[in-house]
N, C-alpha and C positions, 0 to 999 in steps of 0.2 A: 418454732415461735418460742417466748415468751409471752408466759401471760400479762396481761396488769396486776401490781402490787395490789394484796387485798390488803382492806380497812383503810381507812384513815392515818394521811402521811403524815412524816414527824415529825410533829412542830420546834422553833428550837427554843430553846432554850436558855432563857437570861443568868450568868454567872460577872461572876465574885471578883472569881480570882486566880493563874496557872500558877500550872504548879509551875517548881524553880529549874525541875530535875525532867528528861519524859525519856526517860529509857535505867533503868534494872534489871543488870548483869546476875543473875547467883554465881558465886563461884560454886560449885558440883565437883562433886568425889571424881565421877567419871569421865572429865572432860570438858566437852560442851556440851551448854542446854539443848536441852530435843525437842524445841517448843518457847513458843513465843502466845501471852493473850496479848491483847490491842482492849486497852481501856479509855474513854470521849472520853475532854472534854467533859462536859458537865457529867459524865459518872462515875468522874473520880471528886467533882465539884458536890451533887447530893450525899456521896462519902462525907468530901471536907464540915460539907455545914448536919450532916446527919448524926453523927458518928466521933469527930474529932469534937466540932460543938455542942452538940446537944438538943442544934437543938430537932423540935416534934417538930410529925410530917406534916403538920398541914403546913405552920411559916419556915421550911424550910419547899414546899412542894408553893406557897409564894409567892419567894422572894425570884423562886425558878421557872415565875409564871404558867403552871403546871398544875393539874391535880392531882390529887393521890396517891389519887393507883398509880399512873404516870409514875409519877415519882415512889413510889413503893418499887414497879417493874423495874425500870434502874438499876435500883439496889440491889436488886436478887440478883439482874445479872453482873451488876462490879463485882458486890459477894463473893458470885461463884469464882470470878474470874479469874479472885484475886487470891480463893486460898487454893482455885485451878493450878496459880504462881503457881508459890510455896509450896505447896504437899510434891508439886509433879518436877522441878526444879528449873521452869522456865521463865526466859526475861520479859519484864514485863511493859510491854508498850503506852506509851499518856500517851494524843496524839487526838488529834483531829476529832469529827462531831457536825455537833451544826447547833451554832451558840451566838450571843450575842452578848459581849463583854456590858457591863455596863459602864452608863459614865463613858463608855468610848464608844467612835464609831467603826471599834472592832468587830469582822464576824467567821463566824468562822461555819469552818467544810468539809 
């Protein structure tokens, strides 16, 4: 029997962008990649806002409709997944999550 999840339910994040590609496949010397890192759309949005656009955490968190702590946690998880994939030669898949697309009725799940 499963116990109920602990803590609060993960809230939806607002996003302004969906990546144009959702799968990155490395060329590895030993043949096929041995693993996969899965990033959610909202983890990629957090990386885009902070690491690419250079927004302060407070501003990026406000844009996504989450606290600074939640944004920080999403960044830590996303960065770890990316580094693991790059170091180990894994496939990187970007999909899923629980988000709302700003300016539309599109919902991720």
